[in-house]
C-alpha positions in Angstrom: 104.3 101.1 83.3 102.8 103.2 80.6 105.3 105.9 81.3 108.1 103.6 80.6 106.4 102.5 77.4 105.7 105.9 75.7 108.3 107.4 73.4 108.8 110.8 74.9 112.5 111.2 75.9 112.9 110.3 79.5 115.1 111.2 82.5 115.3 108.8 85.4 116.0 110.5 88.8 117.3 108.2 91.4 119.5 108.0 94.4 119.4 107.3 98.2 116.4 108.3 100.4 116.2 112.0 101.3 118.9 113.0 98.8 117.0 116.0 97.5 115.7 114.5 94.2 112.1 115.8 94.5 113.3 119.2 95.7 115.5 119.5 92.6 112.4 118.8 90.3 110.2 121.2 92.2 112.8 124.1 92.1 113.9 123.6 88.5 110.5 122.8 86.8 107.8 124.0 89.1 109.2 127.3 90.3 109.2 126.3 94.0 111.3 128.4 96.2 114.2 126.5 97.6 113.2 127.3 101.2 109.8 125.7 100.6 111.3 122.3 99.8 112.2 121.8 103.5 108.4 120.9 103.9 108.3 118.3 101.1 107.2 114.8 102.2 109.5 111.9 101.3 108.7 110.4 97.9 106.8 107.0 98.5 106.1 106.1 94.8 107.4 106.8 91.4 106.2 110.3 90.2 106.3 111.7 86.7 107.0 115.3 85.8 106.1 116.2 82.2 107.7 119.1 80.4 106.3 119.9 77.0 107.0 123.5 75.8 107.7 123.0 72.1 109.2 120.5 69.6 112.6 120.7 71.2 111.8 121.0 74.9 109.7 117.9 75.4 110.5 115.2 77.9 109.4 113.4 81.1 111.3 113.0 84.4 110.5 109.9 86.5 111.3 110.6 90.1 112.0 107.2 91.8 111.8 106.9 95.6 115.0 105.9 97.5 113.5 102.6 98.4 113.3 101.5 94.8 115.0 98.1 94.3 117.2 97.7 91.2 118.0 94.0 90.4 117.4 91.4 87.6 113.6 91.7 88.2 113.7 95.4 87.3 111.5 96.2 84.3 113.9 96.6 81.3 111.5 99.0 79.8 112.5 101.5 82.5 115.9 101.8 81.0 115.4 101.0 77.3 113.2 104.1 76.9 115.5 106.4 79.1 118.0 108.9 77.7 119.6 110.0 80.9 119.8 108.6 84.4 120.4 111.3 87.0 121.8 109.9 90.3 121.7 112.2 93.3 124.3 111.9 96.1 123.8 113.9 99.2 127.2 115.6 99.8 126.5 116.0 103.4 126.0 112.3 104.0 129.6 111.1 104.3 131.0 108.5 103.7 129.5 107.8 100.3 130.1 104.0 100.2 126.3 103.2 100.3 125.4 105.8 97.7 128.3 104.7 95.4 127.3 101.1 95.7 123.8 101.9 94.6 125.1 104.1 91.7 127.4 101.3 90.5 124.5 98.8 90.6 122.2 101.1 88.6 124.8 102.1 86.1 125.7 98.4 85.4 122.1 97.4 85.1 121.0 100.3 82.9 124.1 100.1 80.7 123.5 96.4 80.1 119.9 97.1 78.9 120.6 100.2 77.0 124.3 101.1 76.2 123.3 104.4 74.8 122.1 105.7 78.1 124.0 108.6 79.7 124.6 109.1 83.4 124.8 112.4 85.4 126.0 112.1 89.0 124.8 115.1 91.0 126.9 115.7 94.1 124.1 117.6 95.7 123.6 119.9 98.7 127.0 121.5 98.5 125.6 124.6 100.3 126.4 123.7 104.0 129.1 125.5 106.0 131.6 122.7 105.3 131.4 123.5 101.5 132.4 127.2 101.7 135.5 126.7 99.6 135.5 125.7 95.9 138.6 123.5 96.6 136.6 121.3 99.0 133.9 120.8 96.4 136.4 120.0 93.7 138.1 117.5 96.1 134.8 115.7 96.9 133.9 115.6 93.2 137.3 114.1 92.4 137.0 111.6 95.2 133.6 110.4 94.1 134.7 110.4 90.5 137.7 108.2 91.2 135.9 105.8 93.5 133.0 105.2 91.0 135.2 104.8 87.9 137.5 102.5 90.0 134.5 100.4 90.9 133.2 100.3 87.3 136.6 99.7 85.7 136.6 97.3 82.8 133.0 96.4 83.4 131.1 99.3 82.0 132.2 101.8 79.3 129.4 104.4 80.1 129.2 108.1 79.6 129.3 109.5 83.1 129.3 113.3 84.0 129.7 114.8 87.4 128.3 118.0 88.8 128.4 119.8 92.2 124.9 121.2 92.8 122.7 123.1 95.1 119.1 124.4 94.9 120.1 127.6 96.5 122.2 128.9 93.5 122.4 128.5 89.7 124.4 125.2 89.8 121.3 123.0 89.7 120.0 124.8 86.7 123.3 124.6 84.9 123.6 120.9 85.6 120.0 120.2 84.5 120.7 122.2 81.3 123.4 119.7 80.5 120.9 116.8 81.2 118.2 118.2 79.0 120.7 118.9 76.1 121.4 115.2 76.0 117.7 114.6 75.1 117.8 116.9 72.0 119.1 115.1 68.9 119.3 118.4 67.1 121.9 119.8 69.5 124.9 119.8 67.2 122.9 121.8 64.6 121.6 124.3 67.2 125.2 124.8 68.4 126.4 125.3 64.9 123.7 128.0 64.2 124.6 129.8 67.5 128.2 129.7 66.5 127.5 131.4 63.1 125.3 133.9 65.0 128.0 135.0 67.5 130.7 135.0 64.8 128.7 137.2 62.4 127.4 139.5 65.1 130.6 139.9 67.1 129.0 138.5 70.2 130.8 137.1 73.3 128.3 134.4 74.0 124.7 133.2 73.2 122.3 131.0 75.1 119.0 129.6 74.0 116.8 129.4 77.1 113.6 127.6 78.1 112.0 130.8 79.6 109.9 128.9 82.1 112.6 126.8 83.8 115.6 128.9 82.9 117.4 125.8 81.7 119.5 126.6 78.6 118.9 124.0 75.8 121.9 125.2 73.7 124.8 127.5 73.7 127.6 128.3 71.2 130.6 126.0 71.4 132.7 128.4 73.5 133.1 127.1 77.0 130.3 128.1 79.5 131.3 129.9 82.5 128.8 129.8 85.3 128.9 133.6 85.8 127.8 134.4 82.3 125.0 131.8 82.6 123.8 133.3 85.9 123.7 136.9 84.3 121.5 135.7 81.4 119.3 133.6 83.7 118.8 136.6 86.0 117.9 138.7 83.0 115.0 136.4 82.2 113.8 136.9 85.9 114.0 140.7 85.5 112.0 140.6 82.2 109.4 138.4 83.8 109.2 140.5 87.0 108.8 143.8 85.0 106.1 142.2 82.8 104.2 141.1 85.9 104.5 144.6 87.5 102.9 146.1 84.4 100.2 143.5 84.4 101.2 141.9 81.1 101.6 138.4 82.4 101.6 136.1 85.4 104.4 133.7 84.6 107.0 132.7 82.0 104.5 130.8 79.9 102.3 133.9 79.5 105.4 136.0 78.9 106.3 133.7 76.0 103.0 134.4 74.4 103.1 138.1 75.2 106.6 138.6 73.8 105.9 136.2 70.9 102.9 138.2 69.8 105.3 141.1 69.1 108.1 140.0 66.8 110.0 143.1 67.7 110.0 142.4 71.5 113.5 142.7 72.9 115.2 143.8 76.0 118.7 145.3 76.6 120.5 145.5 79.9 123.8 147.4 80.2 126.3 146.1 82.6 128.9 148.3 84.3 131.9 146.5 82.6 131.3 147.6 79.0 129.2 144.6 78.0 125.4 144.2 77.6 122.8 141.6 77.6 120.3 141.4 74.7 117.2 139.2 75.0 115.0 138.2 72.0 112.0 135.9 72.1 112.6 133.4 69.2 109.8 130.9 69.7 107.1 129.7 72.2 108.9 129.6 75.6 112.4 130.1 73.9 114.5 133.2 74.3 117.9 133.9 72.8 120.1 135.8 75.4 123.3 137.2 74.0 126.3 138.8 75.7 128.2 141.4 73.7 130.5 144.3 74.1 128.8 147.7 73.9 130.8 149.0 71.0 129.6 145.9 69.0 126.0 146.9 69.5 126.4 149.9 67.2 124.5 148.4 64.3 121.4 146.8 66.0 119.6 146.4 62.7 122.3 144.0 61.5 122.2 142.1 64.8 118.4 141.8 64.5 118.7 140.6 60.9 121.2 137.9 62.0 118.8 136.9 64.8 116.0 136.7 62.3 118.2 134.3 60.1 118.8 132.2 63.4 115.0 132.2 64.0 114.3 130.9 60.5 116.9 128.1 61.0 115.2 127.3 64.3 111.9 127.1 62.5 113.4 124.7 60.0 114.9 122.5 62.9 111.4 122.5 64.4 109.7 121.5 61.3 112.1 118.5 60.8 111.7 117.4 64.4 107.9 117.4 64.1 107.9 115.3 60.9 106.7 111.7 61.4 109.7 109.4 62.2 108.8 107.2 59.2 110.2 109.8 56.8 113.7 109.2 58.2 113.5 105.5 57.7 114.8 104.1 54.4 112.4 102.0 52.4 115.0 99.3 51.9 114.7 96.0 53.7 
């Protein structure tokens, strides 16, 4: 398959039939409303979603049908060029024995071909009535985690992350943020730059967002809490909605160019708990959204200067990531 052969970072999306794989892609990357996904046909053949916003946010997601057979005849290229395997388990389809057996098979096969591959298990559709309590979600996650690690014990030393997700709230975006971050080799540098930014600007938290999907591609090293991510994500919606009302733009892509054309473009939203959200466009389709206390917003010119320094650092990271790979290879034998 030519998709398997090209060198764009890849995510492999797999899992049992009707688990919600295609719905996830449509909601996160194609702005489909979660309710519309009920009418999606079952995936019959592998489908590719390409995301190419800028030098950092550039990858392909290969959506494999539930009927895909994984065995010794599987094309090794499928895994050798893949950065992350995302395995979707339908939380409403208990017991999970069949799904876990398939996950184990894929993890063992993929890890044998490419030991660098990461795995993200999405315990998906935790939006039914039976999942009203967080305790129940935690219990299911713990159960699946222990069963899978038990099965793989001593056989595979793989990096496996677990997430409880739903397309009806922000959890799927948060989980996919973590997936996308694994495809960005410059992530440690980005996090360090954001850390300098929040320290020198007395911010509480900063996120670097892909405006179109609302996936965050980096955050400062402080722990992320879902609520702060939700607030920042909603702010992007508000900015896009207001822009559409005033006829400036139709979608996030156009918003990126419209905000990008004005270097001073910014937006401030005051919350009722003494904090505020500050949004600045920093590159094509990339926005910096910061959370800070109102009393620390007293010298906005200094804040803007620090953001400009961050923007310059970002431009430098971009230029490095766009150089031909040969420049990183030593000339020695």
